[in-house]
N, C-alpha and C positions, 0 to 999 in steps of 0.2 A: 549479731543482729539477725533476727529471723525475717527472711522474706515470706510474705503470703501469695499465695496465687488463687485467683478465681475459680469457681468453676470451669470457667469457660477456656481459661489458662491452662490448667491442669489436663482438660480434655484435648486441647491441641497440643500439648508435652505430650499425653499417650500416644495420639495418633501419628505424630512426626517419629517418636521412637521405633512404633511398629513398623511404621515404612521403612525405615534404616535396617528393621530385621528381616523384613523382607528381602529388601536389595542386599544384604550382607548374606542371606542363604541362597540367590539368585547365583550371585558372586562364588560362593565357595562350591556348589554345584558343578557350574562353570571350570572351575580351578581344578576341581575333584576328577573332572575329564568325564561326567554324565551329562547326558543329554537337558540340559535345561528345560525343554518343552514338557519334560515329565511331570515339572510341577504346574504345568498349564492342564493338561490331561487328567491328571489326580487331583486337580483343585475342586471341582465339582461334587465329587465322589463322597467329601466329607459333610456335603450339605444335604445329604441323603437323610442324615439325623433330624432336620427339621420335620422328615414325615410323623416322628413322634407326635406332630401337633395333630395328626388325626385322629389321636386317642385322646384330645384334650389339652388344655395348657398346661397341667400339672406335668403329666407324661411328656408332652412335646417340649417344655422347657428344661426338663431333666436329660432328657436325649440330647436336645441340642447343646446343651452347657457341657455334658460329659464328653462331647467332640470337641467342643470350640474353646479348647484351652491351651496351655502350655504342657500339662503334666503329662499326658501321653508321649507326645515326641521326648519331653525329658527321657523318660522312662525308657523309653526306644533307645535313644542315645547312651545311655547308663548300662542299657543291657548289652549293647553292641561294644562298647567300650572294655566291660566286663569278659565278654567272650572274646575279643581282641587279644586281652591279657592273656588267656588260655588259650593263645593260637590257634582260636577258631574262628573263620573269616565269614563274618554274616554281613556283607555291606548292602543288601537288601534293608536291613533295618536302620540305619542310619539313613539312608536314600528315602525309607517310606518317613520317618523322623523329618527329614528336611522338606518334605511334600506337605507333610500335617503341619509345620509350624510356620510352612509359607502362608498356608491357607488361613491360621489364626492370625498372623502378623498382617496379613491382607484385609482380611476382616477388620481388624481392629481399626489400620490404618484408615480404612472407609467409614468408621463412626459405628460398626456394628459389634456391640457386646453380648456378654452373658444374659440370658434372657431371666426375667424377673416375674414369669409368668405367661402373659399376653405375647406376642412375637414383636410388637411392637416396643415393649418397653425393655430397657438393656440397663446394665448397671451404668453405661456411658450417658444413659438420657433416651428419649423417645425419638424412635427412628418412624419415617415414613409419615403419611395423611396428618398421622395422631401428633405429629411435632409441631405443626401449625397451630394445634389448638393448645397445647403446651406454652408455647413462648408469646 
């Protein structure tokens, strides 16, 4: 028997799972003995990708989406793991991946998704003032 979720329920699940990912990253960084506050310091750096919107919606969405997904953090972890297997220690890569993944997870937990052109239109729905118009 299949269980069907409404868009609203699926949205809630996505937000909850991303909140858990963010908490997991914080706990992993602390357990690893790294300063947890690095996650907060690095947090805003990833939002610089939104400056692409100065060149228009298409460029802005592309720049923002390039940074606001889990692909790059996953690639950094894979690169770190490969180097570790070769006895090359570059813990900075996995720390960068943690900061990056934390940023993406917090954004998703707050309801910010990948951009579909306009900054307020995301794959999770409309955000900001435009949201009131849609609902």
